[in-house]
N, C-alpha and C positions, 0 to 999 in steps of 0.2 A: 622389864623389857616390853615397852609398848611402842608401836609404830603407828603414828597418827597420819592419816591421809584421807582427805574428803570426809572428815568426821568419823573415821573408823578407829578402832583400837585393837591391839594384839593381832595385827594383820598377818604376821608370819604364822601364828597359831591357826588362824582361820584357813590360810592356804594349805598348811600341812594337814589339818583335819579334813579339809575338802578333798585333797588328793587321796587320803586314806579311804574316805567314804566312797569315792569314785572307783577305787580298786576292788571294792566288794562286789562280786558277781550278783547281778539281779536280772530283772526282765529285759532291761535295755541291753545289757551285755549279751544275753542269750539271743535277742533279736538280731543285733548287729553281727554276731558271729555266724548265725544261721544264714542271713542274707549274703554275707561275704563268701561263705562256703559254697552256696548254691549259685550265686550270680557274679562272683569275682569281686575285684577291688572296687569297681564302679558301684556295684550294688551295695557294698559295705559303706562306702563314702556317703551315698545317698541316705542310707539308714542312719548313719552317725549324724549327718546334718539334720535329719528329721527329728531324732531324739534331742539334739541340742536346741532345735527350734522349740520343741515342747518344753524344755527346761527354761528357756527364755520367756515363754508364755507364763510360766509359773512365777518367774522373777517379776515381770511387769504386773501380774495380777496381785502379788503380795505387796509390791511397792506402792501400788495405787489403791490398796485397801480391799480389793475384791476377795482375796483369800481370807480376809477377816470374817467375811460372811460364812465361809466354809467352816471356820473354827468356832463360830458362835451359833450356827444354825444346824441342829441335828438333821432336820429334813433335807437341807441342801447337801450336807455331807453324805447322807444315805443315798440320795439320788445320784450324785456323782460316783459314789462307790459302786452302785449297781451297774451304771453305764460302763464304768471302767472295767469292772470285774467281768461283765458279759463280753466286752470287747476282747479282753485277754483270752477268755475261754474260746471265743470264736477264732482268734488267730491260732491258738494252740490246736484246735480241732482241724483247722485247714492244713496245718503242717502235718498232722497225723494222717489225715485222710487223702491228701494229695501228694504227688511226687513232683516237687518243683525242679528236679534235676532232669526231667524229661526234655527231649529236644524241642518239643513244641513250646514249652514254657520258657526255655532258655532263649528261643527265638524272639519271644515277646520283648526281651530287653532292647531290641533294636528300636522299638516304638517309644516315643517320648511319654506316652500315657503310662507305660509300665514304670518308667523312671519316677513319675509323679506318685504312682501307687506305693512304691517302696518308701519314698520320702514321707508321704502322708501316714503310712503305717507306723513309721518311726515316731512321727510327731504325736499321733494319737496314743501310742504305747506309753509315752511319757506324760502327755498333757492330761490324759484321762485317769491318772493315778492321783487320787486326792491326798495320799500320804506324802507325795512330793511337795504339794502345796503346803501342807502342815509342817513339813520339814523346814521349808524356807522360813515360815513364820516363827518356828521355835529356835532354829539354829542361827540364822543371820543376825537378828537383833542383838544377840549377845556380843557382837563385835562392832556395834555402833556406839560411839561415845555419847554419854548423856548430854553433853553440850554441843552435839553436832549441829552446825548451822542449818543443814538441810537433810532431814531424815530420809526423805524419798531418794535424794541423790546418793546418799551413803548406801542405802539399800540396793539401789541399782548397780552401784560400783562393785559391791561385794557379790551381788548376783552374777554380774558379768564375769568376774574372776572365777567363780565356781563353775559357771557354764563353759567358759573357755578351757579350763583345766579338764573338765569332763569331756569336751570335744576332742582334745588331744589324746586322751586315753581311749576314747571310742575309735579314733582313727588308727591307733596302734592295734587295737583288737581287730579292726577290719582288715588291716594289712596282714597281720599274722594269720588270721583265719583264711583269707584269700590265698596266701602263700602256701599254707598247709594243704588246702583243698586242691591247689594246682599240682602239688607233688603227688597227691593221692587221687588224681582225677579218674584213674582207671579203676579205683576201688569203689565201684558203684554200691556194693552192699554196705560198706562202711559209711558212705555218704547217706544212704537211706536210713541206717540206724541212727546216725547223727541227727538227721532231720526229725526222726521220731522222738529222740530224746529231747530235742528243743521243743517240739510240739507238746510233749508231756510236761515239761517244765512250765511252759506258758499256761497250759491248762491248770496246772497246780497253782501258779501265781494268781490266776483269775479266781479259782475256787477259794483260795485263802483270803483274797480281798473281799469276796462276797460273804464269807463266813465270819470275817473279823467283826467284832462288836465294838460299838462306840467309836471314839476318835482315835 
């Protein structure tokens, strides 16, 4: 059962595996759910778009060979890992130490600059994770046919499929989180604890990335 399109093989397996991988909660899931809970549907959509943009950055990097440097250079991997880990810890601590549900912070959503902040936070959350780059290098090539006429085009095609499916799931997470938070908008204590839990998870993700050894 092979499905060949743009030099790919076993496309249905790739899509199924990609969907399953996207469903596993990780730092992107936590970030989008938190932004949606605190800033509503618009905040969640911006976070989801930012995460997806970060994913596409990895796709292009891998397709054009930049991620190969990450896989082959220990120094490059360590540098990116340190930057990514520190960023995740920073985001986690911000969630823990600040209350984004305050009226002042909610009012900031009116400004375009705050919209950009949520988008860029989502982008960096994904783009600064070297394991995502390595995932694309290890996972995607398995579904490119050996006789593919254009390996780069095949890689981009599969990468876009994975990123699009990921975006759909991220938007579902954003809608669900925003909907639940609207129902519970008067439960400020629950919202605060939810924010602390998200901050703790982000800090954990960052520390885990910093402490992970090798590739």
